[in-house]
C-alpha positions as CSV (number, residue, x, y, z in Angstrom):
1,M,0.0,0.0,0.0
2,T,1.5,3.2,-1.1
3,G,1.4,6.8,0.5
4,P,-0.9,9.5,-0.8
5,T,1.8,11.2,-2.9
6,A,1.8,8.3,-5.2
7,L,-1.9,8.5,-5.9
8,A,-4.3,10.7,-7.8
9,P,-5.7,13.5,-5.6
10,P,-9.4,12.7,-4.5
11,G,-10.6,16.2,-5.0
12,P,-10.0,20.1,-4.6
13,S,-8.2,21.4,-1.6
14,P,-10.5,21.5,1.5
15,D,-8.8,24.6,2.6
16,P,-9.1,27.3,-0.1
17,R,-6.2,29.4,1.3
18,V,-3.6,26.6,0.5
19,G,-3.1,23.8,-2.0
20,P,-4.0,20.2,-1.7
21,P,-2.7,18.2,1.3
22,A,0.3,16.0,0.4
23,M,3.4,14.4,1.9
24,P,6.5,16.1,0.6
25,E,9.2,14.0,-1.0
26,P,11.6,12.2,1.4
27,G,14.4,14.6,0.9
28,E,12.2,17.6,1.8
29,V,10.8,15.8,4.7
30,A,14.3,14.9,6.0
31,R,15.4,18.6,5.6
32,R,12.3,19.8,7.5
33,L,12.6,17.6,10.4
34,G,16.3,17.0,10.6
35,I,16.1,13.2,10.0
36,S,17.6,10.9,7.5
37,E,16.1,10.3,4.1
38,E,15.8,6.6,5.1
39,A,13.4,7.5,7.9
40,A,11.4,9.9,5.7
41,R,11.2,7.3,2.9
42,L,9.9,4.6,5.5
43,A,7.3,7.0,6.8
44,R,6.1,7.5,3.3
45,D,6.2,3.8,2.1
46,C,4.9,2.1,5.3
47,E,1.3,2.2,6.2
48,V,1.1,4.5,9.3
49,V,-2.1,4.0,11.4
50,D,-2.6,5.7,14.7
51,L,-5.0,3.8,17.1
52,H,-6.2,6.9,18.9
53,V,-6.6,10.5,18.0
54,D,-9.0,12.9,19.7
55,T,-9.1,15.5,17.0
56,F,-12.8,15.6,17.1
57,I,-12.7,17.2,20.5
58,P,-11.4,20.6,19.5
59,P,-14.1,21.2,17.0
60,R,-16.7,20.3,19.6
61,L,-15.2,22.6,22.2
62,W,-14.5,25.7,20.2
63,G,-15.1,25.1,16.5
64,Y,-11.5,24.3,15.6
65,D,-11.6,23.1,11.9
66,P,-9.3,20.2,11.2
67,L,-9.7,20.8,7.5
68,R,-7.8,24.0,7.6
69,R,-4.0,24.3,8.0
70,H,-3.0,25.4,11.5
71,G,0.3,26.4,13.1
72,A,1.8,24.9,16.2
73,A,-0.4,23.2,18.8
74,L,-2.0,25.2,21.6
75,A,0.9,26.8,23.6
76,G,3.4,25.0,21.3
77,R,2.5,21.4,22.0
78,W,0.2,21.3,25.0
79,F,-3.3,19.9,25.2
80,F,-4.9,20.4,21.8
81,G,-4.2,21.5,18.1
82,H,-1.8,18.6,17.3
83,L,-3.5,17.5,14.0
84,D,-5.1,18.9,11.0
85,L,-5.6,17.3,7.6
86,Y,-2.4,18.9,6.2
87,R,-0.2,17.7,9.1
88,I,-1.9,14.3,8.7
89,F,-0.7,14.1,5.1
90,E,2.7,15.7,5.7
91,G,3.4,13.1,8.4
92,G,2.2,10.2,6.3
93,L,-0.7,9.2,8.5
94,G,-2.7,6.9,6.4
95,G,-5.5,6.1,8.8
96,A,-6.4,6.6,12.4
97,M,-9.2,5.7,14.9
98,W,-11.1,9.0,15.4
99,S,-12.6,8.9,18.9
100,I,-16.0,10.3,19.9
101,T,-15.4,11.0,23.6
102,T,-18.4,10.5,26.0
103,N,-19.2,13.3,28.5
104,P,-19.9,11.3,31.8
105,I,-21.9,14.2,33.3
106,R,-24.8,13.8,30.9
107,G,-27.6,11.5,31.9
108,R,-28.1,8.1,30.4
109,R,-30.4,9.2,27.6
110,G,-28.6,12.4,27.0
111,R,-25.3,10.5,26.4
112,W,-26.9,8.4,23.6
113,R,-28.5,11.5,21.9
114,A,-25.2,13.3,22.2
115,F,-23.4,10.3,20.6
116,Q,-25.7,10.3,17.7
117,R,-25.3,14.0,17.2
118,N,-21.5,13.7,17.3
119,L,-21.5,10.6,15.0
120,A,-23.4,12.8,12.5
121,G,-21.0,15.6,13.1
122,L,-17.9,13.5,12.5
123,R,-19.4,12.0,9.3
124,A,-20.2,15.5,8.2
125,L,-16.6,16.6,8.7
126,V,-15.4,13.7,6.6
127,D,-17.9,14.6,3.9
128,R,-16.8,18.2,3.9
129,S,-13.2,17.0,3.2
130,G,-14.0,16.6,-0.4
131,G,-12.7,13.0,-0.6
132,W,-9.4,13.6,1.3
133,M,-10.9,11.7,4.3
134,R,-13.1,8.6,4.0
135,V,-14.8,6.6,6.7
136,A,-13.5,2.9,6.8
137,R,-15.7,0.3,8.7
138,D,-13.5,-2.6,7.8
139,A,-10.3,-3.8,6.1
140,T,-11.7,-3.8,2.7
141,E,-12.9,-0.1,3.1
142,Y,-9.6,0.9,4.7
143,R,-7.8,-0.4,1.6
144,E,-10.3,1.3,-0.7
145,A,-9.8,4.6,1.1
146,R,-6.1,4.4,0.8
147,A,-6.2,3.4,-2.8
148,A,-8.2,6.5,-3.5
149,G,-5.5,8.6,-1.9
150,A,-7.7,9.4,1.3
151,H,-6.9,9.4,5.0
152,A,-9.0,6.5,6.4
153,V,-11.2,7.5,9.4
154,L,-12.0,4.5,11.8
155,I,-14.8,5.9,14.0
156,S,-14.4,5.0,17.6
157,V,-16.2,5.7,21.1
158,Q,-14.3,6.5,24.2
159,G,-16.5,5.7,27.1
160,G,-18.9,2.8,26.5
161,N,-21.6,4.4,28.6
162,A,-22.4,6.5,25.6
163,L,-24.4,3.4,24.6
164,D,-26.3,3.1,27.9
165,G,-29.3,4.7,26.6
166,A,-29.4,3.1,23.3
167,P,-32.5,0.9,22.7
168,E,-30.5,-2.2,21.7
169,G,-27.0,-1.1,23.1
170,A,-24.2,-1.6,20.6
171,A,-26.7,-3.1,18.0
172,S,-28.3,0.4,17.9
173,I,-25.1,2.0,16.3
174,P,-26.2,2.8,12.8
175,D,-24.6,1.4,9.7
176,D,-21.8,-0.6,11.7
177,A,-20.1,2.8,11.8
178,V,-18.1,2.3,14.9
179,V,-15.0,0.1,14.9
180,R,-14.0,0.4,18.5
181,V,-15.4,1.1,21.9
182,T,-13.1,2.1,24.9
183,L,-15.0,0.6,27.8
184,V,-14.3,3.2,30.4
185,H,-12.6,6.7,30.3
186,L,-11.4,8.9,33.1
187,T,-14.3,8.3,35.5
188,D,-16.0,5.1,36.8
189,S,-19.4,4.4,35.2
190,G,-22.1,1.8,35.3
191,L,-19.9,-0.4,33.2
192,G,-16.8,-0.7,35.4
193,A,-13.9,1.3,37.0
194,T,-11.2,3.5,35.5
195,S,-7.5,3.5,36.4
196,S,-7.7,7.2,36.9
197,P,-7.5,8.8,40.3
198,L,-10.9,10.4,39.3
199,G,-12.4,7.0,39.7
200,L,-14.4,7.6,42.9
201,L,-17.8,6.0,42.0
202,R,-17.1,2.4,42.3
203,R,-15.6,0.8,45.4
204,D,-15.1,-2.7,44.2
205,K,-13.5,-1.7,40.7
206,R,-15.0,-4.7,39.0
207,L,-16.6,-4.8,35.6
208,T,-20.3,-4.7,36.2
209,P,-22.9,-7.1,34.7
210,A,-23.8,-4.3,32.3
211,G,-20.1,-4.1,31.4
212,R,-19.9,-7.8,30.8
213,D,-22.9,-7.6,28.7
214,L,-21.4,-4.8,26.6
215,V,-18.3,-6.8,26.1
216,R,-20.3,-9.6,24.7
217,R,-22.4,-7.4,22.5
218,L,-19.3,-5.7,21.1
219,D,-17.9,-9.1,20.2
220,E,-21.1,-10.1,18.5
221,R,-21.0,-6.9,16.4
222,R,-17.2,-7.3,15.7
223,I,-16.3,-4.1,17.4
224,F,-12.9,-3.8,19.0
225,V,-13.0,-4.0,22.8
226,D,-10.5,-1.4,24.0
227,L,-9.0,-1.8,27.5
228,A,-7.2,1.5,27.6
229,H,-8.1,3.4,30.9
230,A,-9.5,0.4,32.6
231,H,-8.8,-0.4,36.3
232,E,-6.8,-3.6,36.7
233,R,-9.9,-5.4,38.1
234,T,-12.1,-4.2,35.3
235,F,-9.4,-5.1,32.8
236,W,-9.2,-8.7,33.9
237,D,-13.0,-9.1,34.2
238,A,-13.3,-7.8,30.6
239,V,-10.6,-10.3,29.5
240,D,-12.7,-13.0,31.1
241,A,-15.9,-11.9,29.4
242,H,-14.3,-11.5,26.0
243,D,-14.3,-14.0,23.2
244,R,-10.7,-15.0,23.1
245,S,-10.9,-15.8,19.3
246,L,-11.1,-12.1,18.6
247,P,-8.3,-9.6,19.1
248,L,-8.4,-7.2,22.1
249,V,-6.7,-3.8,21.9
250,A,-5.5,-1.1,24.4
251,T,-5.3,1.7,22.0
252,H,-3.3,4.4,23.8
253,T,-1.2,3.6,26.9
254,G,2.3,3.4,28.3
255,V,3.8,0.4,30.0
256,V,4.6,-0.1,33.7
257,G,7.9,-1.8,32.8
258,A,9.2,1.3,31.4
259,R,7.5,3.8,33.7
260,P,5.4,2.8,36.7
261,H,2.2,4.9,36.4
262,W,-1.5,4.4,37.1
263,R,-2.3,5.0,33.4
264,N,0.1,2.2,32.1
265,L,-0.2,-1.5,31.6
266,D,1.8,-4.2,33.4
267,D,3.5,-7.2,31.8
268,R,0.6,-9.5,32.4
269,Q,-1.8,-7.2,30.8
270,L,0.3,-6.9,27.7
271,E,0.6,-10.7,27.5
272,A,-3.2,-11.0,27.8
273,I,-3.8,-8.8,24.9
274,A,-1.1,-10.5,22.8
275,D,-2.6,-13.9,23.6
276,T,-5.8,-12.9,21.7
277,G,-3.7,-11.7,18.6
278,G,-4.4,-8.2,19.6
279,T,-2.2,-5.1,19.8
280,V,-1.2,-2.3,22.2
281,G,-0.9,1.3,21.0
282,I,1.8,3.3,22.8
283,I,0.7,6.9,23.7
284,F,2.8,10.0,23.1
285,S,2.0,11.6,26.4
286,E,5.0,12.7,28.4
287,Q,3.0,12.6,31.6
288,F,2.8,8.7,31.4
289,L,5.9,7.8,29.6
290,R,8.9,10.0,30.9
291,R,10.9,8.4,33.6
292,P,13.5,10.1,35.9
293,G,16.7,10.5,34.1
294,G,15.2,9.1,30.8
295,P,15.1,10.7,27.4
296,R,13.2,13.9,26.9
297,D,12.3,13.4,23.3
298,G,10.6,10.8,21.2
299,R,12.9,8.1,22.4
300,M,10.6,7.7,25.4
301,V,7.9,6.4,23.1
302,V,10.3,3.9,21.7
303,E,11.4,2.8,25.2
304,H,7.9,1.9,26.0
305,M,7.4,0.1,22.6
306,E,10.7,-1.9,23.2
307,H,9.6,-3.1,26.6
308,A,6.2,-4.1,25.2
309,I,8.0,-6.0,22.4
310,R,10.2,-7.9,24.8
311,V,7.2,-8.9,26.8
312,A,4.5,-9.5,24.2
313,G,6.4,-9.7,20.9
314,E,6.7,-7.3,17.9
315,D,3.4,-8.4,16.4
316,S,1.6,-6.9,19.4
317,V,2.7,-3.3,19.4
318,S,1.4,-0.3,17.6
319,V,1.1,3.6,17.6
320,G,-1.7,5.2,19.7
321,S,-0.5,8.9,20.1
322,D,-3.7,10.4,21.8
323,Y,-3.1,13.6,19.8
324,D,-5.5,16.3,20.7
325,G,-6.5,14.3,23.9
326,A,-5.2,17.1,26.2
327,I,-1.7,15.5,26.3
328,T,1.8,16.9,26.1
329,P,3.8,15.0,23.5
330,P,7.6,15.0,23.4
331,R,9.0,18.2,21.9
332,D,10.1,16.5,18.7
333,L,6.7,14.8,18.3
334,R,4.7,18.0,18.7
335,G,2.2,17.3,16.0
336,G,1.1,15.0,13.1
337,E,3.9,16.2,10.8
338,C,6.3,14.5,13.1
339,Y,5.5,10.8,12.7
340,P,8.7,10.4,10.5
341,R,10.7,11.6,13.6
342,L,9.4,8.6,15.4
343,V,10.6,6.4,12.6
344,Q,14.1,8.0,13.0
345,H,14.1,7.0,16.7
346,M,13.2,3.5,15.7
347,L,16.0,3.3,13.2
348,D,18.4,4.8,15.8
349,A,17.4,2.1,18.3
350,G,18.5,-0.5,15.8
351,W,15.1,-1.6,14.5
352,G,14.8,-3.3,11.2
353,H,12.4,-2.2,8.5
354,E,10.1,-5.2,9.0
355,R,9.6,-4.3,12.7
356,I,9.1,-0.7,11.9
357,A,6.4,-1.5,9.3
358,K,4.6,-3.8,11.8
359,V,4.5,-1.2,14.6
360,L,3.6,1.7,12.4
361,G,0.5,0.1,11.0
362,G,0.9,-3.6,10.0
363,N,0.0,-5.0,13.4
364,F,-3.2,-3.1,13.7
365,L,-4.3,-3.8,10.1
366,R,-3.8,-7.5,10.7
367,C,-6.1,-7.1,13.7
368,L,-8.6,-5.2,11.6
369,A,-8.6,-7.9,8.9
370,A,-9.2,-10.6,11.5
371,L,-12.0,-8.7,13.2
372,R,-13.6,-7.0,10.3
373,P,-12.3,-8.2,6.9
374,G,-15.2,-6.6,4.9
375,R,-16.4,-7.8,1.5
376,G,-14.7,-11.0,0.4
377,G,-13.3,-11.6,3.8
378,T,-13.6,-14.8,5.8
């Protein structure tokens, strides 16, 4: 699968002030980012998939338009503004799981109504891109989007309690539009407990009967069960309730073996996801990755990836930046144009091209093909 520069453009520029989005040639990328042409070429030629971006949050909060070219992220790299369509193409990001984040303060029915509005809003954003973005519900549609030169949008939900008020739970999601559901987010819910210190609602921290039922229904609908943010007890209960023939994911996390933190997964959790044929996306958040005396740049991401690979194997690790999720990425990974810098750190760590291709996108695309092959799949 080739990068967007090798394909016919889908349509006119979505931002009338500038030209169409495109990934520059490797030599130009290398000069801009201060990396080798080898890294720039790999970023162009490999399929890069980010398992978690929150770029639909800024449009909901203050009308940020991801289809226009923007400068640096808010305050340089803090919190929001890490991605727009132009930086997506400049960084070679072929596809991403775009998250619809649930507001836990809303009531049960209000959350479902808000989800339906937000789903329509995200689809409208994609439609407004003029073909430069396309929704992909399965592996076939992903390949079709990329063959058309578009960025593939895999719609996801962060906070499974968005589905509480749906008449038939996960089955009420229209048109099989959602590819992944993160069971819990930063607060406890009627489904289970979060790993966050904000988890004050549930004393026992277990996955509830409603949470077990949601896991089963997600499996039936072939929707990825995402265990990022889950408290350890909720995590293991979800593993127990899950159909082990289907891949589990944790889309945006660090690992305890590289930096102990409430947000990160331990070795047993990494192994449990790998045992299902799933994958773990490593987050770009300094808050969860950086260890005392450790690297202060994107090497911290590779440190966490390398520990996960030692524990779970190189087929079970992916990219899950959490861009636009109120994070602070390392300085040299400040926004979507910087994915090639991550490739340079991988090369500097002695990674071969095959491993790099797997972690950048190959591992996730294998999981997607296993769970949702699409037309002609088995």
